[in-house]
N, C-alpha and C positions, 0 to 999 in steps of 0.2 A: 535391699533397697535402703538408700540413705535416709536416716531419720532427720527430717527437717528441723526438729527442735534441738538436735545436737549440733547443728551447724553453727560455726563461729564466724560471724561476719567480719570482714576486714574493714578498715577505716574507709577505704574507697567505696565499698558497698554501702556502708552506713551513710556516706555522703550522698550516694545516689538515691538512697531512700528519702533523704530530706527533700533532692530535686525530683448509689442504692436505689367480683364482690358479691364475695357472696352476698354481701349486704344482708346476710341472714335471710336469704330469699324466702319470703313468706309463702307458705302453702296456701293456695286459693281456698276459699270457703267452699267452692264448687268446682268440679272438673268439667263443667259444661264447655263446649268448644268456644262459645263467645267469650267466656271469662278467660280462657287460656289465651285467646287472641289479644285480649286487652293487656294481659300481662306481657306478652311478647312485644307488643307495640310500645309499652312503657320502657322495656329493656332496650329496644332498638333506639329509642330516642335518647336514652342516657348514654349509649355507647357511641353516638355519632361524633366523629373527630371534630375538633374545633380548630379553626385556622385564624391566623392574625396577620396583620400587615407588619413587615419588618422595616424599621426606619434606620437608615444608615446615618452615621455621624462621623465626625473627624476622628483621626487617631489620637491616642493618649487621652481618651475620654470614654464615657459610656458609649459603646459602639452600636449595639443593636437594641431595638425596642423590645418591650415585653410582649411575650406571646402567651396566650391562654392555652392551657393544657386540659386534656381529658383522657379518660381511659380507666374505668373502674368496673369491677364486677367479676363474675365467674366466666370460665371458658364456655363458648357456645357449641351446640351441635351443628352439623353441617347446614341444616336449613336456616337456623337463626344466624349463622355466620354469613351466609350468602345475603341475607336481608340486611345485615349490618354493613357489609361491604357495598351494597347498592346504595344505602343511605349515605355512605362516605363518598361515593362517586357523585351523588347529587350535590353534596356540599362543596366538593372540589370545583364544580362548574361555577359556583358563586364566589369562590375564593379568588383573591388577587395575588397572594404571596405565601410566605413561609408557613408550613404546616407544623403541627406539634405531634399528632398521632398518625400512624400510617393508615392509609385507606385500604391497602390490600398487600398481599405477599409480593406481587410484582414490583411494587414500589420499593419494598425493603430489599429485594434482590438487586434492583438498580443501584441502590446505595452501596451494597456490598461490592458490586462490580466496579463502581466508581472508586472505591477505596483500593481495590485490588490493582487498578491501573496506575495508582500513584507510585512513584519510585520509592518513597519513604512512607511507611505506615507507623505511626506512633503507637506503642503499646503501653497501656496503663499499668502501673506497678501494683496498685491495690494495697500498698503497704502503709501509706501515710495516713493511717486511720486516726491520727490525731489524738487530742485530749482536751479538759476544761476547767471550770471554776470549782472543782471539787477534789478533795484530797483522797477520796476513796469512801465508798458508802459504808456507814456504820449500821449495824443491825443488832437486834436483841432477840435471842431465841426464846422459846416458850418458857424455859426455866430461868429467864433473865440472865443468861450468860452473854455478856457483851463480847463482840468479836468484830474484826475488821473485814472488809470486803475489797473487791477489786478497785483499783484506782480508775475511775470512770471519766469520760469526757463531759457528760452533762449530768448534773445532779438530778436524781429521780428517774434516770433512764439506765436500766441495767445492761451490763455487758458480760460476755463470757470470758473465760480465762482457762489456765491450765490447772488451777486448784480453786476449790470453793469450800466454805465451811458454814455450818449453821450454829456453831458454838459447841456442838456435841460430837459432830463427826467431821472428818476431813474427806473430801472427794478429790482424788488426785489422778491426773492423766499420767499413765506410765506405759509408754510404748503403745500397744494396741489394746490397752485395758484402762478401765477406771477402777482404781483401788479405793476401798472405803475403810477408813480407820476410825475406831471409837476413841475419842480423846477426853472423855469425861473424867478419867483418873490420870494420875501421873504416868502410869504405864500404858502406852498406846497399844491398841489391839486391832489387828486387821480382821474385819468381820464380813466383808462382802467384795464381790468383783463383778464388773460388767465387761464382757469381752466383745471385741469387734470381729466381724467376719473377715476372711482372708483378703477380700477385695476392698475392704474399707480402711481408710486412714483417719484416725481420730485427730481432730483439730482443736476443739475447745469445748468447755462444758459450762452450764449455767444452772444455778440452784435457786428454787423458790418454792415455799410452801410444800415441802416434801415431794417436789417434782424436779427431776434432774434432766436437763436437756443436753444430749450428746450430739455434737455436730461433727460430721465426718465426710470425707470425700469417698465416693464409690466409683470405681473405674470398671467399665465393661467394654467388650468388643461388640460393635454393631455392624451389620452389613447394609449398605445403602442400596438404592434401586438399581445401580449398575453393577452390583456384586462386589463392590470395594469394601473391605473390612477396615473400620477405623476405630480407634480407641476413644471412648466417650466418658467424660467425667461429670458426675452429678454431685451436688451438695445435698446432704441429707441431714435433717434434724429429727432425732428420735427422742421421745419423751419417756422417762421411766418414773414409775411410782416408787419412791424410796421411803415410804412411811415405815417400812420394815427394811432397814439398810442391809440386813443379812440376806434378804431375798428380793432384790430389785425386780420390778415387773414392767415390761414394755407396754406402753399405752398406745403406741402408734407412731408413725413417722410422716414427715413432709419432705418431698424430693423435688429438686429443680435443677435445670441444666447449669453447667458451669462450675468453676472452682470457687471455693469459699472466699467471700469478700469481708463480711462482718455480720454481726448479729446485734440487735437491740431488743430490749424487753421493756414494755411500758404497761403497768397494771398487769393483767393476766394475758397480755397479747405479745407474741413473739414476731419480730420482723426480721426475716432472713434475707441476706443479700449475697448474690453470687456474681461472678464474672464469666460471661459466655462469649467465646470467640467464634464468629461465623466462619464456616469453611468456605473460603473463597474459590476453591476448586470444585465445590459441590454442584450438582445439577439443579437447575431451577425448579424441577419437579420434586426434588428431594428436600422438601421444606424444612424438615427437622435438622438439616445440616447447616442452615443459616438462620433459623428462628428457634428460640429456646422453648423448652418444655417445662410444664409444671404438673406434677403427679402423673407423668407419663403421657400428657396431652400437649400438643403444640399450642402455643399461645395464639389467641386471636389477634389479628393485626391491629385492631383498634386499641389494644392495650400496650402497644409499643410506641413510645414517645421518641420522635425523631429529632436529630440535632438540626441547628439552623443551616449548617453546611450540608449539602446534599450528597453526603458520603458517610460511610460508617462501617465498622467491622466488629466492634466490641459492644456487648450489652452489659448493663448492670441490672440484674433480675431481682425484683423484690416480691416476696410473698409474705402473707401474714396468716397466723393461726392462733388459736387459743390454747393455753396450757391445759384447760379443762377438757378439750377435745382436739388433740393434735392431728387427727386424721382428716379433719374438716378444714379445708382451706377457706379463709374468709375473703381474701382479695389478693390481687397480684397485678403487676405491671412490669415493664422493662424500659430502661433508658438506653437508647441506641446511640452510639457515637464512636469515639476513639479511645475508650478506656477511662474510667471514672474513679474519682475519690468521693468520699461522702462525709457529711457532717449531719448529725441528728440532734435537733433541739427537742424541747419538751413536746412540741406540737407538729413539727415539720421535718421532713427529710430533704436535705439539699445534696444533689449529686452534681459534681463539677468536673469538667474536662478542660485540660490545657490545649489550646489551639496553636500549633506551630505551622503557620502557612503564610509565607510572604506574599502569596497571590491575593490573600484576603486582607491582611493587615501588615504594616511594616514592623509591628511589635507583637510579642506574645500576647495571647488573650486567654480568658477563661470563660467558658459558658457554664452558667449556673441554672439548674432546673430545680424547681420547688414542688414538693408533693406533701400535702398535709396528711396526717394520720390520726385516727381516733377510733378506739375500740376495734382495731383491726382493719378498718376501712381506709382506703388510699384514694386521694383525689388530687390530680395534677392541677396546679394553680398558676404557675408562671415560669418564664424562661427569659434569661438576659445574658448578654455578653459584655464583659468589662475588660479593660486593658490589664495585662500583667498575669502572672501565675501565682497560685496560692501555695505556700510552703507546706502546710498541713492543716488539719482541722482546727488547730488552735488559732489559726489566722482568719477564721470565719466564725461569726457568732451572732446569735439572735437575742435581742433584748427589747422588751416592751414593743414588740411588733416591727422592729427595725432589724435589718440584716447589716452587720458591719463586716467589712472584708479588707484585709491588708494584702497587697500584692507586690511582687517584684516585676518590673517591666524591663524587658530586654529586646534588642532588635532581632528580628527574624533574618536569617541568612537567605538572600535572594537566590543563591545558587543551589543550595541543598534543601531548602524548605525547613531547615532546622533553626537553631539560634546561635548567635555569636557567643564566644566564650564570655563568661561573666567577668573574670579577672584576667588582666594581661600579665604575662610572665614578666615583662619589663615595660612598665608603662612609659618610662622615659624614652624608650626606643620607638614608640609609636607616635612620633611627632606629627605625622601626617593625618592622624585620625582626628575627627571633630566630635565634641560632645562626650557624654559618659557612656560606658558600656551598659550600665543599668541604672535604674532609679526605682523608687518605691512610692506607693500610693495607698490611700485609705479611702474606701467608698462607704457611704451609708445609703441603704436602699429601703424603701418602705415596704409594706406588706404585699404590694403589687410588683415589687422589684424595680420600682422607678427610683432613679437617683434623687436624693434630697440634699446630699452634701458630699464634699470630696476634699481631700488633701493630696497634692501630688508633688513631684520633684523633691522627694525626701531622700536624704542620704545617697547622693550620687556615687556611682561606682561600687555600691555595696548591695547586699541582698538580705532579705529577712531570714533570720535563723530561728526565731521563736517569737511567740506572742501570747498574751494573756489578757482577755477582756474581763474587767471586774466592774460590773454595773455601768456607770457612765464614764468610766475611764478605761483606756486601752494602754497597755504597755507592750512594746515590741522591741526586739533586738535585731539590729543589722550588723554586718561584719565584713571587713576586708583586712584591716590590720589591727584596729582597735574595735571595741564593742560598745557602740552607742545604744543606750537604753532610752527609748523615747517614751514619754508620757503624753497622752492625747486626751483632751476633754471632749466627750461626745454628748454632753448634756443637751446641747442644741443640735438636733440632727441636721439642720440646715447649715450650721456653721461650726464644724469640728475645728479645733485649734490645738496646736502643739503647745504643751505647757512647759516641758523641760526636756533636756537631753544630757545624759551622763555618759562620758567616754572613759572606758577602762580597757586594759589589754585583755585579749581573749574574747570568748563569746559564751553565751548561755544557750544551749539547745532546748532547754525545758524550763518553764517558769511556773511556780506554784504558790498560791496564797498561803501565808504562814501566820495566821492570826491577824489581829488588828494592826494595820500600818506596816506590815512586813510582807516582802515578796522573796521567795526562795528561787535561786537560779542554779541549775546544774548544767555544766558544760565543760569547756576546755580552757586551761590557762595557756596563753600564747604570748611570747615576747612581742614587743612593739614593732619589731621588724616583720612580724606576721609569718615567720618561717619556723621558729623554734617552739615546739610544743613541750610544756613542762609536765602536764598531767591533767587528770580530771579535776575540775574546780567546783567547789560549793561557794556560792555568794549569797549574802543576805542583804537585801535592799530595804532601806527605810523609805516607805512611800506615803508616810503620814501627810506629807506635803507634796502632792504630785508635781508642783512647780520646782521643787528642789529635792529630787531623788538622790539618795546617798547610798553608797556601798558601805555598810557599817561593819561587815565581817566577811572574811573569806578564808578558805583553807584549800590547799592544793595537795592532791594525792600523787606525789611524785612517782614517776615510772608506771603509773596507772594510765594506760594510753586510750582507754575507751570505756564506755558504760552503755548497757542496753537501753537506759532511759533516753539516750539521744534519739532513738528511733522507735521506742515502744514505751509509752507512758505507763502501761500496766506493770512494768517492771519496778516502778517506784512505790515504796511504802512510805507514806507521809501521814503522820498523826500529830496534829498540833496540840491536842489535849495531853497526850502522853509525851510530847516533845521528842519525837523520834523520826528520823529520816533514814530510810533503808534503801539500798540499791546494790546491784551487782557491778563489778568492775573487772578489768583485765590487766594483770601485770604479766608475769611469766606463766600464770595460770589464772583461772577464774576465782574470784573472791567475792565475799559479801560483806558489806560495811553497814554499820548503823551509827549515826551521829545524833547528838543532841545540840541544842543551841541555847546560849545564855547571853543576855545583853552585855554583860561585863566580860565574860570569858570567850565569847564567840563560839565556834564549833568545837565539839569534843567527840572523839571517836570512842564509843562505849562498847562496840562489838566489832570484831573482824574475824572472818572465818575463811580459810582456804578450802576450795572445793575440788573434788576429783572430776576430771573430764570437763566438757563444755556442754551445757544444756540450759534451757530456760530455768531460772530460779526465782522463787517468790518468797517473800517474808510476810507473815500475817500473825495476828494474835487471836486467842480465844481465852476468855477468863483472865487468869494471871500468868499465862504461859505464851511464849513467842515460838512460832514454828518456822523453821527454815526448810523449804520443800524444793526438791529437784524431782526429776522423773524416776530416779532410782532410790532416793533416800528421803527420810523425814527425821529431823532433829528438833527436839523441844528444849526450851530454855526458860528460866524464870525471868519474868519481865522486870523485876526490881533490880536484879544484879547480873542477869544473863549467865547464870550458872547452868550448866547442862543438866537436863533432867532425864531424857531418854532418847533413843534413836531406833529407827526401824528401816530395814532394807526391804524395798518393794519387790 
């Protein structure tokens, strides 16, 4: 079987990648029937779906009104489930329009069938998991060994990766195993191993407080009610006690339907997201074929949040559990739609789908659904549709209670239900066309997802390549032939305004704060004709005056035609205190580069290493040593001069 982590993406694939209660249910003081009935009544009330009126608006603006969501708690038994569905039926009779959570499985099945009848069904990539305001978490181990951590999207919200360290040990994904290395001395020692079962495919790991979370895909064959055998994938998070790294001990696992989407950790709580495709050929009575499962049980319909369009095929399933007790699910829900991406802030999970449907709108749209999270509990709070499509999770950001979103708006194709091409091959030959192929917009939404401010008609005929929100300022890059870097003042949520626009050749796929007044860009250097690519480019922007942004330094890695950072922010190692910028690139083979930056000298390459094969590679440090990690090898270097210290073959 092909190892997905060994796969080398082409530039076209990378381009495509650019275009997510138990409530700690309290035990009653008494088990008398009347007390149990009171408890059930309270639960039924909490699980009643909430419906709201959808307000239509003109195109190129905020299109659909906000809809309240609900759907929290644990799965019910059959009796409680029937009661909840009856409560939902009663609510529907009083409702006038668009619902948020499903009233029963019949309704979900109708959505699946409606999607199946469409000639085109859009599938979500689940890959643009984006990135944020943080260079990578820094941590300190018990013995004060400083070390780097994964480059994360949101400061304070942990993410998994292919390698983790606590400063004393390295935990490394290597094929179907996690290899544990002691790095306290210069000579690295392999001390422990965690092996996956034959049907399990390891995806990522997360380390905290001597607990290691291993996330993997488990594929099994199941037989439906009609005797048809189908292959079923579940995402599993298994937690290991690694207080003794030589003898890791499993503490339990959490399982849910679908392929892995992403994972986030806040405090002691893990939020696991997977993507589940409903089987459109399945029988209506075979509920598990079109409704996801959590811990082997089909989800109750009231915990499934429906899209505003009355069709869907793809779920984003979210479950939560505590690192202290990984076998006990705290809460769960699922977003139903056409394939979602997600952004996770410190307090909320935003799941967003792109809508390509000329019957609904002449332009592409994005539906955003908001779920708050705290101590493992999930609570749906809002739903809105805006014009345009979101590039990745860097283009959506929450700050001081406001959600800011940058989108690219393109016309839908009336004939196919898709979208018109973003760029014309020869714009001069299209003399009969009117208007721009695309334009860009920035929305500001309040905590209820109601629009407070907007900028539109930005950079016609271009699209967003990257964005970075930094407090009250947003920087984003659009591209067609040159690379306009926009700076936008967001201090007044009602009146955002463009402060400046810097135009330079090429584009930046990834933007990263680099100390006071500086913004790092990683992308491609392209000639002004927009056709000749010179190589990967590092740019340093002076943003001390957002009204007058300047490119103060740049370097081009000639004949280096791509970098993983373009589509995976976790591949970047950026440490402003140590003044180091590390990333993989591709020439004739895979290489790893580390640069430093100086105000006078600009960028300087301080380390370059050719790698064997093609796999995910990470750079990180612990103490005074830098570690270059692939799934097959680990090499260590001195941080002060990058002299090699040791290497280990896994």
